[in-house]
C-alpha positions in Angstrom: 7.4 4.2 22.5 9.6 4.4 19.8 12.7 6.6 20.3 12.2 10.2 19.2 8.5 10.1 19.4 7.9 11.5 23.0 6.0 14.9 21.8 2.4 14.9 21.6 0.5 15.6 18.6 0.7 19.4 19.4 4.6 19.1 18.7 5.7 20.9 15.5 6.6 18.5 13.4 8.5 18.4 9.8 6.8 16.0 7.2 9.3 14.4 5.0 9.9 10.8 3.7 10.9 9.4 7.3 13.0 12.2 8.8 11.0 14.2 11.3 12.0 17.3 13.5 9.9 17.8 16.4 9.9 20.9 18.3 9.2 21.5 21.9 5.7 20.8 23.3 3.9 24.1 24.6 5.9 23.8 27.9 9.3 23.8 26.3 8.0 26.3 23.8 8.0 28.9 26.4 11.5 28.3 27.3 12.9 27.9 23.9 14.0 31.0 22.0 12.3 31.6 18.5 15.7 30.4 16.8 16.0 27.2 18.8 15.4 23.9 17.2 15.2 20.7 19.1 15.4 17.7 16.8 14.6 14.0 17.4 15.4 11.1 15.3 13.0 8.9 13.7 13.7 5.0 14.6 12.8 2.5 12.0 12.8 -1.4 12.1 13.1 -1.7 8.2 15.8 -4.2 8.7 14.3 -6.0 11.4 16.1 -4.0 14.4 16.0 -0.6 15.7 17.8 2.0 13.5 18.1 5.6 12.8 16.4 6.3 9.6 19.8 8.1 8.4 21.7 5.1 8.9 19.7 2.5 7.0 21.3 1.9 3.7 18.5 1.5 1.4 15.7 4.0 0.4 13.0 4.4 3.2 10.0 6.5 3.6 8.7 6.6 7.1 5.3 8.5 7.3 4.6 9.1 11.1 1.7 9.5 12.9 2.3 13.4 12.8 2.2 13.5 8.9 -1.1 11.6 9.1 -2.7 14.0 11.4 -1.2 16.8 9.8 -2.4 15.7 6.5 -5.8 14.4 7.8 -6.0 11.3 5.8 -7.2 7.7 6.5 -5.5 5.5 3.8 -2.3 5.3 1.9 -3.5 6.1 -1.3 -4.0 9.8 0.1 -0.5 10.0 0.9 1.0 8.5 -2.2 2.4 11.4 -3.8 4.8 12.2 -0.8 6.4 8.8 -1.2 9.0 8.9 -4.3 7.9 6.2 -7.0 4.6 5.2 -5.3 1.4 4.8 -7.2 -1.7 3.3 -5.5 -4.8 3.4 -7.2 -8.1 2.5 -4.8 -11.0 1.0 -7.1 -13.1 -0.2 -4.1 -13.0 -2.4 -1.0 -10.4 -4.7 -1.5 -9.3 -3.5 -4.9 -6.3 -1.5 -4.4 -3.3 -1.5 -6.9 0.1 -1.0 -5.5 3.3 -0.1 -7.4 6.6 0.9 -6.5 9.7 2.0 -8.3 7.9 0.7 -11.7 7.4 -2.9 -11.0 3.7 -3.1 -12.0 1.1 -5.8 -11.4 -2.6 -5.6 -12.3 -3.7 -9.0 -11.8 -2.0 -11.9 -10.3 0.3 -12.1 -7.1 1.2 -8.6 -5.7 4.9 -6.9 -6.5 4.6 -5.2 -3.5 5.0 -6.8 0.0 2.3 -5.8 2.8 2.8 -6.2 6.6 0.8 -5.1 9.3 3.5 -5.0 11.9 5.0 -8.5 11.9 2.4 -10.1 9.6 2.4 -10.5 5.7 -1.3 -9.4 4.5 -0.7 -10.5 1.1 -3.1 -12.3 -0.9 -2.6 -15.5 -3.5 -5.7 -15.1 -5.2 -9.2 -13.5 -6.0 -9.8 -12.0 -2.8 -7.8 -8.8 -2.9 -5.3 -7.7 -0.4 -6.4 -6.6 3.1 -7.6 -3.0 3.3 -5.5 -0.8 5.9 -7.2 2.1 7.4 -4.7 4.6 9.1 -6.1 4.0 12.7 -3.7 4.7 15.3 -1.0 4.0 13.2 2.8 4.9 14.8 4.3 5.0 11.3 4.4 3.8 7.9 7.8 2.6 6.5 7.8 2.0 2.7 11.1 0.3 1.7 11.5 1.1 -2.1 13.4 -1.6 -4.3 13.6 -5.2 -3.7 13.7 -6.6 -0.2 14.7 -10.2 -0.5 16.8 -10.5 2.4 14.1 -9.8 5.3 10.7 -9.6 3.7 9.9 -12.3 0.9 6.5 -12.2 -0.1 5.8 -9.9 -2.9 8.7 -7.5 -2.1 9.9 -7.0 -5.8 9.2 -3.2 -6.0 9.3 -3.0 -2.2 7.6 -3.6 1.1 5.1 -1.2 2.9 4.8 -1.9 6.7 2.0 -0.6 8.7 3.6 -0.3 12.3 0.5 0.3 15.0 0.9 2.1 18.1 1.6 -0.2 21.2 0.1 0.2 24.8 1.8 2.8 27.0 2.7 0.9 30.4 2.2 3.7 32.6 -0.3 6.2 31.7 -4.1 6.2 31.0 -4.8 8.5 27.9 -7.3 8.6 25.0 -8.6 10.8 22.2 -11.9 11.1 20.6 -12.4 12.5 16.9 -15.6 13.6 15.0 -15.4 14.8 11.5 -18.3 16.2 8.8 -17.4 16.1 5.1 -19.1 17.7 2.3 -18.1 16.7 -1.4 -18.9 18.8 -4.3 -22.2 17.8 -5.6 -22.4 15.1 -3.1 -23.6 13.5 -0.2 -22.8 14.4 3.5 -20.1 12.0 5.1 -18.7 11.7 8.5 -16.0 9.9 10.6 -15.8 9.2 13.9 -12.9 7.5 16.2 -11.9 6.8 19.5 -8.6 5.6 21.4 -8.3 4.4 24.9 -4.9 3.3 26.5 -5.1 1.9 30.1 -2.5 0.3 32.2 -3.7 -2.7 33.7 -0.8 -3.4 35.9 1.7 -0.5 36.2 4.7 -0.9 34.2 3.6 -4.6 33.2 0.6 -4.9 31.6 -1.0 -2.2 29.2 -4.4 -2.5 26.9 -5.1 -0.2 23.9 -8.1 0.2 21.9 -9.0 1.9 19.0 -11.8 2.0 16.7 -13.1 3.9 13.9 -16.6 4.4 11.4 -16.2 6.4 8.1 -19.1 7.1 5.9 -17.9 8.6 2.7 -20.4 10.4 1.1 -21.0 9.4 -2.8 -20.7 11.9 -5.5 -22.0 10.0 -8.6 -25.5 10.1 -10.2 -26.7 7.5 -12.7 -30.1 5.8 -13.5 -30.2 3.9 -10.6 -30.1 7.3 -8.2 -28.0 10.0 -6.7 -24.7 9.9 -4.7 -24.4 6.2 -5.7 -20.6 5.6 -4.7 -21.1 6.1 -0.8 -18.7 4.0 1.2 -18.8 2.6 4.6 -15.6 1.4 6.7 -15.4 0.3 10.3 -12.1 -0.7 11.7 -11.1 -1.6 15.2 -8.1 -3.0 16.9 -7.3 -4.2 20.5 -3.7 -4.7 21.8 -2.5 -6.3 25.1 1.1 -5.7 26.0 2.7 -7.6 28.8 6.3 -7.5 30.4 6.6 -10.5 32.1 9.9 -9.3 33.0 12.5 -6.9 31.7 13.6 -9.3 29.3 10.3 -10.6 28.0 7.6 -9.0 26.3 4.5 -10.3 24.8 2.1 -8.6 22.5 -1.2 -9.7 21.4 -3.5 -8.1 18.8 -6.7 -8.3 17.1 -7.7 -6.4 14.0 -11.2 -6.3 12.4 -12.1 -4.5 9.0 -14.8 -4.2 7.1 -15.8 -2.1 4.0 -18.8 -1.8 1.6 -19.7 0.0 -1.3 -22.9 -0.6 -3.3 -21.7 1.2 -6.6 -18.0 1.6 -7.2 -16.8 5.1 -8.1 -16.7 4.8 -12.2 -18.1 8.0 -13.8 -17.8 9.2 -17.5 -16.8 12.3 -19.0 -19.6 14.2 -17.9 -18.6 15.3 -14.4 -20.3 12.8 -11.7 -22.3 10.9 -14.1 -22.1 7.0 -14.7 -23.8 4.8 -17.0 -23.6 1.7 -14.3 -27.5 0.5 -14.3 -27.0 -2.3 -12.0 -25.0 -2.2 -8.6 -21.0 -2.8 -8.9 -21.0 -4.0 -5.3 -17.6 -4.2 -3.8 -17.1 -5.3 0.0 -14.1 -6.8 2.0 -14.2 -8.3 5.7 -11.3 -9.6 7.7 -10.0 -10.7 11.1 -6.4 -10.6 11.8 -4.9 -11.9 15.3 -1.3 -12.0 16.1 1.0 -13.0 19.0 4.4 -11.7 19.2 6.8 -12.8 21.6 10.2 -11.0 22.2 13.0 -12.3 24.6 16.2 -10.2 25.2 18.8 -12.6 26.1 21.8 -10.3 26.5 23.9 -10.9 23.4 20.8 -12.0 21.4 16.9 -11.2 21.1 14.7 -14.2 19.9 11.4 -12.7 18.5 8.4 -15.3 17.6 5.4 -13.9 15.6 2.1 -16.0 15.2 -0.6 -14.7 13.3 -3.9 -15.8 11.4 -5.9 -13.9 8.9 -9.6 -14.7 7.9 -10.7 -12.7 4.9 -13.6 -12.5 2.5 -14.2 -10.2 -0.4 -16.9 -9.8 -3.0 -16.8 -7.5 -6.4 -19.5 -7.1 -9.0 -18.6 -5.8 -12.3 -20.7 -5.1 -15.4 -18.4 -5.9 -18.8 -21.4 -5.2 -21.1 -19.9 -2.1 -22.7 -16.4 -3.8 -23.2 -18.3 -7.1 -24.9 -20.3 -4.7 -27.2 -17.4 -3.0 -28.3 -15.8 -6.5 -29.1 -19.0 -7.6 -30.9 -18.9 -4.0 -32.8 -22.6 -4.1 -32.0 -24.9 -3.3 -28.7 -26.1 -7.1 -28.3 -26.1 -7.1 -24.3 -27.6 -4.9 -21.9 -25.4 -6.3 -19.1 -22.7 -9.0 -18.9 -22.0 -9.2 -15.0 -19.6 -11.1 -13.2 -19.8 -11.6 -9.4 -16.5 -12.8 -7.8 -16.4 -14.0 -4.1 -13.2 -14.7 -2.6 -12.1 -16.0 0.8 -8.5 -16.3 2.0 -7.4 -18.1 5.5 -3.7 -17.6 6.2 -1.3 -19.0 9.0 2.2 -17.4 9.5 5.0 -18.3 11.7 8.3 -16.5 12.1 11.2 -17.1 14.6 14.3 -15.0 14.4 17.4 -14.3 16.3 19.3 -11.0 16.4 22.5 -9.8 18.1 22.5 -7.1 20.4 26.0 -6.1 20.5 27.5 -2.8 20.0 30.7 -3.9 18.3 31.4 -4.1 14.7 29.7 -7.2 13.9 25.6 -7.6 13.7 23.6 -10.5 12.4 20.3 -11.8 12.0 18.8 -15.5 11.1 15.6 -16.7 10.7 12.9 -18.8 9.3 9.0 -18.6 8.4 6.3 -21.0 7.5 3.3 -19.6 5.9 0.1 -21.6 4.9 -2.6 -19.6 2.9 -5.5 -21.2 1.5 -7.7 -19.3 -1.4 -11.2 -20.0 -2.6 -12.9 -18.4 -5.2 -16.1 -18.3 -7.1 -17.1 -16.3 -10.1 -20.7 -16.2 -11.7 -21.3 -14.6 -15.0 -24.5 -13.8 -16.4 -26.0 -11.2 -18.6 -28.9 -9.7 -20.3 -29.4 -9.8 -24.3 -30.4 -7.2 -26.3 -31.7 -9.0 -29.1 -34.8 -11.2 -28.9 -34.1 -14.6 -29.5 -30.1 -14.5 -28.8 -29.7 -15.9 -25.3 -26.5 -14.3 -23.8 -25.2 -17.7 -23.1 -24.6 -17.7 -27.1 -22.4 -14.6 -26.7 -20.2 -16.3 -24.2 -20.9 -14.3 -21.0 -22.9 -17.2 -19.1 -20.1 -19.2 -16.9 -19.2 -20.4 -13.6 -15.5 -20.6 -12.1 -14.5 -22.0 -9.2 -10.9 -22.3 -7.8 -9.1 -23.5 -4.8 -5.5 -22.5 -4.3 -3.2 -23.6 -1.4 0.4 -22.1 -1.0 2.7 -23.4 1.5 5.6 -21.3 1.9 9.0 -22.0 3.7 11.7 -19.5 3.8 15.1 -19.2 5.8 17.1 -15.7 5.9 19.8 -14.0 7.5 22.0 -10.8 7.4 25.3 -10.2 8.5 27.0 -6.8 8.8 30.5 -5.8 9.7 31.7 -2.1 10.1 35.4 -1.3 9.4 37.0 1.2 11.6 33.5 2.9 12.6 33.5 4.2 8.7 32.3 1.8 6.3 29.7 -1.0 6.9 29.1 -4.1 4.8 25.9 -5.8 4.8 25.0 -9.2 3.1 21.6 -10.7 3.4 19.7 -13.3 1.6 16.6 -15.6 1.7 15.8 -19.0 0.4 12.1 -19.1 -0.7 10.0 -22.1 -1.6 6.6 -21.8 -2.5 4.6 -25.2 -3.0 1.4 -24.5 -4.9 -1.9 -26.2 -5.6 -4.7 -25.3 -7.6 -7.9 -27.1 -8.6 -10.6 -25.6 -10.5 -13.7 -25.8 -12.9 -14.5 -23.5 -15.6 -18.0 -24.0 -17.4 -18.7 -21.8 -20.4 -22.3 -22.4 -20.8 -23.1 -23.4 -24.4 -19.6 -24.0 -25.1 -19.0 -27.5 -24.3 -18.4 -29.4 -21.3 -17.0 -27.7 -18.1 -13.0 -27.7 -18.0 -11.2 -29.3 -14.9 -7.8 -28.3 -13.7 -5.7 -30.0 -11.0 -2.1 -28.3 -10.8 0.5 -28.3 -8.6 4.2 -26.9 -8.8 7.2 -25.6 -6.6 8.3 -22.2 -7.1 11.9 -21.7 -5.5 14.7 -19.3 -5.4 17.7 -17.9 -3.5 17.5 -14.0 -3.3 20.5 -12.0 -2.2 21.2 -8.5 -1.4 24.6 -6.7 -0.4 25.0 -2.9 0.6 27.9 -1.2 1.3 27.6 2.1 3.0 30.0 4.9 4.4 29.6 7.3 7.2 29.8 11.0 6.5 30.3 11.9 10.1 27.2 11.5 12.0 25.2 13.5 9.8 24.5 11.0 7.2 25.7 8.0 4.8 26.2 7.3 1.5 25.5 3.6 0.1 25.3 1.4 -2.8 23.4 -2.1 -3.1 22.3 -4.6 -5.4 19.4 -6.9 -4.6 17.2 -9.5 -6.5 13.6 -9.6 -6.3 11.6 -12.6 -6.9 7.8 -13.0 -7.6 6.4 -16.6 -7.6 5.0 -18.6 -10.5 1.4 -20.0 -10.8 -1.1 -21.6 -12.6 -3.8 -20.6 -15.5 -7.3 -21.7 -15.1 -8.4 -21.6 -18.7 -7.5 -24.2 -20.9 -6.5 -23.2 -24.6 -3.8 -24.0 -27.3 -2.1 -20.6 -26.9 -2.3 -20.8 -23.0 0.2 -22.3 -20.8 -0.9 -24.6 -18.1 2.0 -22.8 -15.7 3.7 -19.4 -15.7 7.4 -19.0 -14.6 8.5 -16.8 -11.9 9.7 -13.0 -12.1 13.2 -12.2 -11.5 14.3 -8.5 -10.7 17.9 -7.2 -10.4 18.0 -3.8 -8.9 21.3 -1.5 -8.6 21.2 1.4 -6.6 23.4 4.3 -5.1 22.3 6.8 -2.3 23.0 9.3 0.1 21.4 10.7 3.2 22.6 13.9 4.6 21.7 16.5 7.2 23.0 20.0 7.2 22.8 23.0 9.3 22.4 21.6 12.5 19.8 19.1 11.4 17.6 21.9 9.8 18.0 20.6 6.3 17.7 17.0 5.7 18.3 15.5 1.8 17.9 12.1 0.7 18.6 11.1 -2.8 19.0 7.8 -4.7 19.4 6.6 -8.3 18.7 2.8 -9.4 18.5 0.8 -12.0 16.1 -2.1 -12.5 16.7 -5.0 -14.8 13.1 -7.3 -14.9 12.9 -10.2 -16.5 10.0 -12.9 -17.7 7.2 -10.4 -16.6 4.1 -11.7 -15.9 1.3 -10.1 -18.0 -2.4 -10.8 -17.9 -3.7 -10.7 -21.5 -7.1 -11.7 -23.3 -7.4 -15.2 -24.6 -7.6 -15.0 -28.3 -11.5 -15.6 -29.0 -12.7 -15.2 -25.7 -13.0 -12.4 -23.3 -11.3 -14.1 -20.6 -7.8 -13.3 -18.9 -4.7 -15.5 -18.8 -1.4 -15.0 -17.4 1.8 -15.2 -20.1 5.4 -14.3 -20.0 5.9 -10.8 -21.8 9.8 -10.9 -22.0 12.0 -8.2 -20.0 11.9 -4.6 -19.1 14.8 -2.3 -17.8 15.4 1.4 -17.1 16.5 4.0 -14.5 15.1 5.7 -11.9 15.6 8.7 -9.3 14.4 9.0 -5.9 14.7 12.6 -4.2 13.3 14.3 -1.1 14.4 17.3 0.8 12.9 18.6 4.2 14.0 22.1 5.7 12.8 23.4 9.3 14.1 27.3 9.5 12.6 27.8 12.6 10.5 26.2 15.2 7.2 26.6 13.8 7.6 26.6 10.1 8.6 23.3 8.1 9.0 22.9 4.2 9.1 19.2 2.5 9.3 18.2 -1.0 9.8 14.7 -2.7 10.4 13.9 -6.3 10.0 10.2 -8.1 11.3 9.4 -11.6 11.2 6.2 -13.4 11.8 5.4 -16.9 11.2 1.3 -17.2 10.3 0.4 -20.7 10.0 -3.3 -22.2 13.1 -4.4 -24.0 11.3 -6.9 -26.1 8.0 -7.5 -27.9 5.4 -10.1 -27.1 1.5 -10.8 -27.3 0.5 -7.4 -25.6 3.6 -5.4 -25.6 6.1 -3.8 -28.3 9.6 -2.7 -27.5 9.6 0.5 -25.8 5.9 0.2 -24.2 5.8 1.5 -20.6 4.9 -1.0 -17.8 1.2 -0.8 -17.2 0.0 2.5 -15.5 3.5 3.4 -14.2 3.7 7.3 -14.2 7.3 8.6 -15.0 7.0 11.3 -12.6 5.6 12.3 -9.3 6.2 14.9 -6.8 5.2 16.7 -3.5 5.6 19.8 -1.7 4.3 20.7 1.8 4.4 23.5 4.4 3.4 23.1 8.2 3.3 26.6 10.2 2.3 25.5 14.0 3.2 28.7 16.0 2.1 28.9 19.5 0.0 31.9 20.2 -0.2 31.7 24.2 0.7 28.8 26.7 -2.7 27.1 26.0 -3.4 27.9 22.2 -1.7 26.9 19.2 -2.4 27.5 15.4 -2.3 24.6 12.9 -1.9 25.5 9.3 -1.0 22.7 6.7 -0.9 22.8 2.9 0.3 20.3 0.4 0.1 19.5 -3.4 1.1 16.4 -5.1 1.5 15.4 -8.7 1.2 12.1 -10.4 2.0 11.8 -14.0 0.1 10.1 -16.9 0.5 6.4 -17.2 -0.5 3.6 -20.2 -1.8 0.4 -20.2 -1.5 -1.5 -23.6 -4.3 -3.8 -24.6 -2.4 -4.7 -28.3 -3.6 -8.3 -28.3 -7.4 -7.0 -28.6 -9.1 -7.0 -32.1 -8.8 -3.7 -34.1 -12.4 -3.0 -33.4 -13.6 0.5 -33.7 -14.4 1.9 -30.5 -12.1 -0.8 -28.7 -9.1 0.9 -27.6 -5.8 -0.8 -27.5 -3.7 1.7 -25.4 -5.8 3.4 -22.6 -4.2 5.6 -20.0 -4.6 7.6 -16.7 -4.3 11.5 -16.7 -1.3 13.5 -15.1 -2.9 15.4 -12.3 -1.9 18.0 -9.3 -4.2 17.7 -6.3 -3.7 20.4 -3.3 -5.1 20.0 0.0 -5.6 22.6 3.0 -5.9 22.2 6.6 -6.4 25.2 9.3 -7.3 24.9 12.8 -6.5 25.9 16.5 -5.4 23.7 19.4 -6.1 24.2 22.9 -4.8 22.4 25.8 -6.9 19.3 25.7 -8.7 19.7 22.1 -8.6 21.3 18.8 -10.9 22.6 16.0 -9.9 22.2 12.5 -11.3 22.8 8.9 -9.8 21.1 5.5 -10.4 21.3 1.8 -9.2 18.4 0.0 -8.6 18.6 -3.9 -8.6 22.6 -3.5 -9.0 23.2 -7.4 -11.4 20.6 -7.8 -9.2 18.7 -10.2 -10.9 16.3 -12.3 -8.6 13.8 -14.1 -8.6 9.8 -14.9 -7.0 8.0 -12.0 -7.7 4.5 -13.5 -8.8 4.3 -17.1 -11.6 2.3 -19.0 -10.6 -1.2 -20.0 -12.2 -4.7 -19.5 -14.5 -5.0 -16.7 -13.5 -1.0 -15.7 -16.1 -0.2 -18.2 -15.7 3.5 -17.2 -12.7 5.3 -15.9 -12.3 6.1 -12.5 -11.6 9.9 -11.6 -10.1 11.8 -8.6 -12.6 12.7 -5.9 -14.0 16.0 -6.2 -13.6 19.0 -3.7 -14.2 18.3 -0.4 -14.8 20.6 2.5 -14.7 19.4 6.0 -14.9 20.2 9.7 -13.6 18.2 12.7 -12.9 18.5 16.5 -10.6 16.3 18.4 -10.1 15.7 22.0 -7.8 14.1 24.2 -7.1 13.1 28.0 
């Protein structure tokens, strides 16, 4: 297992942004005095080699398995306030919107790279990024800022890596969990989870199986019934690890995930009520298989990663209220869009990295990705005006598309340490994306179908330079500059004001930071300041005289930001943690949709969090579990200035500032624990995702939810 993670979940763990203090297991606790604090370093692979987190010259948060357990969360959006400058909104299965450091996207290619272990799960079209449940996760690494050298796909604002737990080759072990949840004024939910680890050949071959099913109880009522927005999610993963020798390791993994929701969690200002009259179904299913080969040749290590992702998604939305506001009269009962997408993605990466302990280190590699997207969207509606067919109102259409992206990348990094004090790291990636798109758009009643057949190549070289200086063995100060890149693409709508091709985006980011521990590692501080210069921003706008979207360039934006986090462990049993993110990105130019000074879409200026963990041992076999946290996310704005000035049709919409507090209390025994929890303790009700376009109602915070759980292990 990763260095520093030798203790079981009963260890006293400090949560904060990647630095964890673990205090002894019960046996060690007996021998330790009340003032002793045994520390263990988190080791990350953010630079594709094992390093202490405090030595990595970039802003990284590492959320560990203990963090996930202490907070009792099942997805990253429940952890987001603990990561500076992260915003994630989960609208429905496969409908996540992720932002880091103010680099915002609402449609189009992602701006944050997503990885499960070594496989990039970003999508290229309408199918939505693969939803990841936090099942048997060793840690989540959140790399803030552009990651051009070692991660290519979508890594402009940063990269998020889900590192899964691997088989233990020496010990049979496992765990089981059962929970029941009671959302306020909602339906009862539950979660069950099981993990089994078995050595098949001692010290050589091991198998790990993990599975979970969660039924999230709905809490929104409407004309079709009560508790409409219930959601079911099933995840299963099987991992086989084989050590063919001391130098050659094979890891084979298969992951299945499915998530279904009949009605999305839209609701109006009357709490727990929705105007939805037909299902807004959301569904995603995917299979992911990966094969990782690692050969330690002494001076160098060779790694090969091969993977294949097969994903399907569906999302149904009713844009009737939007159209009626656009028309200035209630002409439509419904205006449904039924979007279905499929992604098949092959990825192969090879890399060679040095193993020496000397001042020079290097890494070189290449990757190839072939992704094929298919999308089909049907639009239809019901008119409220006799004799006026919905086709006359422009809501009956069919759109299908086939997009292929063949990406080749060559990358490398070299670092040198001068006098065991100053290290200079230079990395870069050549990225070439050859994209083709074939599609048909038929707006029924408005002429013949539009046919598109487009192709183009988008390439870039993206460097990163980092200089760091040690402050003894307790931390570093660093500076880095990096260039980010998001590929261009094609518009499927033909109109005089819409270019057939939109150009890539470019981002330069400049950062100064420090990572420092004090008081014999009982206090850890991490801070960075940065400045983003963001050019040729791709913005989704409504095509004039239609209700259809296209992508246009909307100039540039820039601004500063700050990330800060602190963790303190005054005693073995008690840990405090806090984090803060500030981002002041603003548009420097005006365009069709923006004016100078506008913020980027739905980016909060501030987010912060604080937490406390108190886990004393009451006896040799009994311990107390106590956790509390609170997180704040600032308001955000989305500007829709190209919309006509129609009464009731807002050209600026906003999410609302919100604080959400959570509690978890329990008792642990030698082989099991029982616990209760309250999420959203103060029952905060604030807009998380505002109303605009197909989002005909806002999405609000989930109401207060009380739960009980039991977990056993062997």
